[in-house]
C-alpha positions as CSV (number, residue, x, y, z in Angstrom):
1,X,73.6,83.3,-74.5
2,X,77.1,83.1,-73.3
3,X,79.9,83.2,-75.8
4,X,81.9,80.5,-74.2
5,X,80.8,77.0,-75.1
6,X,78.4,78.5,-77.7
7,X,77.7,75.0,-79.0
8,X,78.9,71.5,-78.6
9,X,80.9,69.6,-81.3
10,X,77.7,67.8,-82.6
11,X,75.8,71.1,-82.9
12,X,78.7,72.8,-84.5
13,X,79.1,70.0,-87.1
14,X,75.4,70.1,-87.9
15,X,75.4,73.9,-88.3
16,X,77.1,74.0,-91.7
17,X,80.2,76.2,-92.4
18,X,83.1,75.9,-90.0
19,X,86.5,77.6,-90.0
20,X,88.8,76.3,-92.6
21,X,91.2,73.6,-91.6
22,X,88.7,72.1,-89.1
23,X,87.6,74.1,-86.1
24,X,87.7,71.2,-83.7
25,X,91.3,70.2,-84.5
26,X,92.4,73.8,-84.4
27,X,90.7,74.4,-81.1
28,X,92.2,71.3,-79.6
29,X,95.6,72.4,-80.6
30,X,95.0,75.8,-79.1
31,X,93.7,74.2,-75.9
32,X,97.1,72.6,-75.3
33,X,99.1,75.8,-75.7
34,X,97.7,77.6,-72.6
35,X,98.4,74.5,-70.4
36,X,101.9,74.4,-71.6
37,X,102.6,78.1,-71.0
38,X,101.0,77.9,-67.5
39,X,103.1,74.8,-66.6
40,X,106.2,76.6,-67.7
41,X,105.4,79.6,-65.6
42,X,104.8,77.4,-62.6
43,X,108.3,75.8,-63.0
44,X,109.9,79.2,-63.4
45,X,108.2,80.4,-60.2
46,X,109.3,77.2,-58.4
47,X,112.8,77.4,-59.6
48,X,113.2,81.1,-58.9
49,X,111.7,80.7,-55.4
50,X,114.1,77.8,-54.7
51,X,117.1,79.9,-55.7
52,X,116.0,82.8,-53.5
53,X,115.3,80.5,-50.6
54,X,118.7,78.9,-51.0
55,X,120.5,82.3,-51.0
56,X,118.5,83.8,-48.1
57,X,118.1,80.6,-46.1
58,X,121.8,79.9,-46.4
59,X,122.6,83.2,-44.8
60,X,122.9,83.5,-41.0
61,X,120.1,85.7,-39.7
62,X,121.5,85.1,-36.2
63,X,124.6,87.0,-37.2
64,X,122.6,90.1,-37.5
65,X,121.9,90.1,-33.8
66,X,125.6,90.6,-33.1
67,X,125.7,94.0,-34.9
68,X,125.3,97.2,-33.1
69,X,122.2,99.3,-34.2
70,X,124.6,101.9,-35.8
71,X,126.6,99.3,-37.6
72,X,126.6,100.0,-41.4
73,X,126.9,96.3,-42.2
74,X,123.6,95.7,-40.4
75,X,121.7,98.3,-42.4
76,X,123.3,97.2,-45.6
77,X,122.0,93.7,-45.0
78,X,118.5,95.0,-44.1
79,X,118.3,97.3,-47.2
80,X,119.6,94.6,-49.6
81,X,117.2,92.0,-48.2
82,X,114.3,94.4,-48.6
83,X,115.3,95.5,-52.1
84,X,115.8,91.9,-53.3
85,X,112.5,90.8,-51.9
86,X,110.6,93.7,-53.5
87,X,112.3,93.1,-56.8
88,X,111.5,89.3,-56.6
89,X,107.8,90.2,-56.3
90,X,107.8,91.6,-59.8
91,X,108.5,88.4,-61.7
92,X,106.3,86.4,-59.3
93,X,103.4,88.8,-60.0
94,X,103.9,88.4,-63.8
95,X,104.0,84.6,-63.4
96,X,100.7,84.7,-61.4
97,X,99.2,86.8,-64.2
98,X,100.1,84.0,-66.6
99,X,98.8,81.2,-64.4
100,X,95.5,83.1,-63.8
101,X,94.9,84.3,-67.3
102,X,91.5,83.5,-68.8
103,X,89.4,85.0,-71.6
104,X,85.7,84.4,-70.9
105,X,84.0,86.4,-73.7
106,X,84.5,88.3,-76.9
107,X,83.1,91.4,-75.2
108,X,86.1,91.2,-72.8
109,X,88.5,91.4,-75.7
110,X,86.5,94.3,-77.2
111,X,86.1,96.4,-74.1
112,X,89.3,95.7,-72.1
113,X,92.0,98.3,-73.0
114,X,94.8,96.0,-71.9
115,X,93.7,93.4,-74.5
116,X,93.9,95.8,-77.5
117,X,97.1,94.1,-78.7
118,X,95.6,90.7,-78.3
119,X,92.4,91.7,-80.1
120,X,94.4,93.1,-83.0
121,X,96.4,89.9,-83.3
122,X,93.2,87.8,-83.2
123,X,91.6,90.0,-85.9
124,X,94.6,89.3,-88.2
125,X,94.2,85.6,-87.6
126,X,90.4,85.6,-88.1
127,X,90.6,87.3,-91.5
128,X,91.6,84.0,-93.1
129,X,89.1,81.9,-91.1
130,X,85.8,83.8,-90.9
131,X,83.4,85.3,-93.4
132,X,83.8,89.0,-93.9
133,X,80.8,89.8,-91.7
134,X,82.5,88.0,-88.8
135,X,86.1,88.7,-89.6
136,X,87.0,90.7,-86.5
137,X,86.4,90.1,-82.8
138,X,84.2,93.2,-82.6
139,X,82.0,92.1,-85.6
140,X,81.7,88.6,-84.2
141,X,80.8,89.9,-80.8
142,X,78.2,92.4,-82.2
143,X,76.7,89.6,-84.3
144,X,76.3,87.4,-81.2
145,X,74.8,90.2,-79.2
146,X,72.3,91.2,-81.9
147,X,71.2,87.7,-82.7
148,X,70.8,86.8,-79.0
149,X,68.8,90.0,-78.5
150,X,66.4,89.1,-81.3
151,X,66.0,85.6,-80.1
152,X,65.3,86.5,-76.5
153,X,62.7,89.2,-77.1
154,X,59.5,88.5,-75.3
155,X,57.4,88.9,-78.4
156,X,59.7,87.2,-80.8
157,X,57.9,84.9,-83.3
158,X,58.9,81.3,-83.5
159,X,60.3,81.8,-86.9
160,X,62.6,84.5,-85.7
161,X,63.7,82.4,-82.7
162,X,64.4,79.4,-85.0
163,X,66.2,81.7,-87.5
164,X,68.4,83.3,-84.8
165,X,69.1,79.9,-83.1
166,X,70.3,78.6,-86.5
167,X,72.5,81.7,-86.9
168,X,74.0,81.3,-83.5
169,X,74.8,77.7,-84.2
170,X,76.5,78.7,-87.5
171,X,78.5,81.4,-85.7
172,X,79.4,79.1,-82.7
173,X,82.5,77.5,-84.3
174,X,83.9,81.0,-85.1
175,X,83.2,82.2,-81.5
176,X,84.9,79.1,-80.0
177,X,87.9,79.5,-82.3
178,X,88.1,83.3,-81.6
179,X,88.0,82.7,-77.8
180,X,90.7,80.0,-78.0
181,X,92.8,82.3,-80.1
182,X,92.2,85.1,-77.7
183,X,93.3,83.0,-74.7
184,X,96.4,81.7,-76.4
185,X,97.5,85.1,-77.7
186,X,96.8,86.9,-74.4
187,X,98.6,84.1,-72.5
188,X,101.6,84.3,-74.8
189,X,101.7,88.1,-74.4
190,X,101.7,87.8,-70.6
191,X,104.3,85.0,-70.7
192,X,106.6,87.1,-72.9
193,X,106.2,90.0,-70.4
194,X,107.1,87.7,-67.6
195,X,110.2,86.5,-69.3
196,X,111.2,90.2,-70.1
197,X,110.6,91.1,-66.4
198,X,112.7,88.2,-65.2
199,X,115.5,89.1,-67.6
200,X,115.6,92.7,-66.4
201,X,115.2,92.1,-62.7
202,X,117.2,88.9,-62.2
203,X,120.7,90.5,-62.2
204,X,119.6,93.1,-59.6
205,X,117.9,90.4,-57.5
206,X,121.0,88.3,-57.5
207,X,123.2,91.3,-56.6
208,X,121.0,92.4,-53.7
209,X,120.7,88.9,-52.2
210,X,124.4,88.2,-52.6
211,X,125.1,91.6,-50.9
212,X,122.7,90.6,-48.1
213,X,124.5,87.2,-47.7
214,X,127.8,89.0,-47.5
215,X,126.7,91.7,-45.1
216,X,124.8,89.2,-42.8
217,X,127.8,86.9,-42.6
218,X,130.8,88.9,-41.5
219,X,132.8,85.8,-41.0
220,X,135.1,85.0,-38.1
221,X,136.2,88.0,-36.3
222,X,139.9,88.2,-35.8
223,X,140.9,88.1,-32.1
224,X,144.2,89.4,-30.6
225,X,145.1,87.3,-27.5
226,X,145.8,89.4,-24.5
227,X,149.4,89.2,-23.4
228,X,148.1,88.7,-19.9
229,X,144.5,87.4,-19.6
230,X,142.9,89.6,-16.9
231,X,140.0,88.9,-14.5
232,X,136.8,90.9,-14.6
233,X,133.3,90.7,-13.4
234,X,129.9,91.2,-15.2
235,X,127.0,92.6,-13.3
236,X,123.8,90.6,-13.7
237,X,121.2,92.2,-15.9
238,X,117.6,90.9,-16.2
239,X,117.8,90.6,-20.0
240,X,120.7,88.1,-19.6
241,X,118.5,85.7,-17.6
242,X,117.0,83.6,-20.4
243,X,120.4,82.9,-22.1
244,X,122.1,82.3,-18.8
245,X,119.4,79.9,-17.8
246,X,119.7,78.0,-21.1
247,X,123.5,77.7,-20.6
248,X,123.0,75.6,-17.5
249,X,124.8,78.1,-15.3
250,X,123.3,78.1,-11.8
251,X,122.0,81.5,-10.5
252,X,124.5,81.3,-7.7
253,X,127.3,81.6,-10.3
254,X,126.1,85.0,-11.7
255,X,124.3,86.6,-8.8
256,X,125.2,89.3,-7.9
257,X,128.0,89.2,-10.5
258,X,129.6,86.8,-12.9
259,X,133.4,86.3,-12.6
260,X,135.2,86.1,-16.0
261,X,138.6,86.0,-17.5
262,X,139.2,88.2,-20.5
263,X,141.2,86.2,-23.1
264,X,141.4,88.2,-26.3
265,X,140.3,91.5,-27.8
266,X,138.2,91.6,-30.9
267,X,139.2,93.7,-33.9
268,X,135.7,95.3,-34.0
269,X,135.8,96.0,-30.2
270,X,134.9,93.9,-27.3
271,X,136.4,90.8,-25.8
272,X,136.4,87.0,-25.8
273,X,136.2,85.7,-22.3
274,X,135.5,82.6,-20.2
275,X,133.7,82.2,-16.9
276,X,135.9,81.3,-14.0
277,X,135.0,77.7,-13.0
278,X,134.6,76.7,-9.4
279,X,132.4,74.2,-7.5
280,X,129.2,73.9,-9.6
281,X,130.0,76.7,-12.0
282,X,131.1,75.4,-15.4
283,X,133.5,77.2,-17.7
284,X,131.6,78.9,-20.5
285,X,132.9,80.9,-23.5
286,X,131.5,84.4,-23.7
287,X,131.5,87.3,-26.1
288,X,131.5,90.7,-24.5
289,X,131.3,94.2,-26.0
290,X,133.7,97.0,-25.1
291,X,131.7,97.9,-22.0
292,X,131.9,94.3,-20.7
293,X,128.2,93.7,-21.6
294,X,127.3,90.1,-22.4
295,X,126.6,89.5,-26.2
296,X,126.4,85.7,-26.4
297,X,127.2,82.5,-24.6
298,X,128.6,79.3,-26.0
299,X,129.5,76.1,-24.1
């Protein structure tokens, strides 16, 4: 016989003794607590996820492509993003534990080491509810197992079956109440652990994501205009083909080379330039590195 749903309300009422204060009312009150805690955990997950998405999504990932592989700012952004993401998983994992919490049997509370704290708390609450022989989770579980074993024996007499069935009906309200208590207490324990985890990790998560946002968005690079803009040419490279094609620049304009006019030197190295317009070749703004290698194109 399963311990969950040991008997319906009518059977429990007909069985005689019930937990003081009314088992049905007490269980109904306990049934609302888990739903409330789970709903709160869902809102916390949603809110935290929204904040993380806002910080990370508001940062320019495209800006990372402009960094050289040996740029410290690039690696700072990558490390901070990874650290912030890993730390964010901790509170999310605890929230998932809250949402997925369930207590299916008294035996689970007795045998599961992680639920020792919950079992102890439930035992304290059962002392004022159950008779002495059922006053702990272990005693109640053992009584259920023993009674079920006697009742289900192949050679059990009808009198024994009837006696054990009546006993199980008498114990049913205590089992239902103990399970409801166990679920509520375990859920509250995990909820408190989730809140503690969030409180401890949130400052570091915020710091790492803000550091990522700062590193990934270096801001506008100061440019020093050249006293005399000077002409130059960029040799065509196959990896430039997709971006050049999207810019609307005909192949005849950049094969075999692209004529440009260097306008300003960037503080981090490289140049701002513009293509030399003629005939069907439009003027495009370019960003070049110090070796006159194309970085990006903007109309």
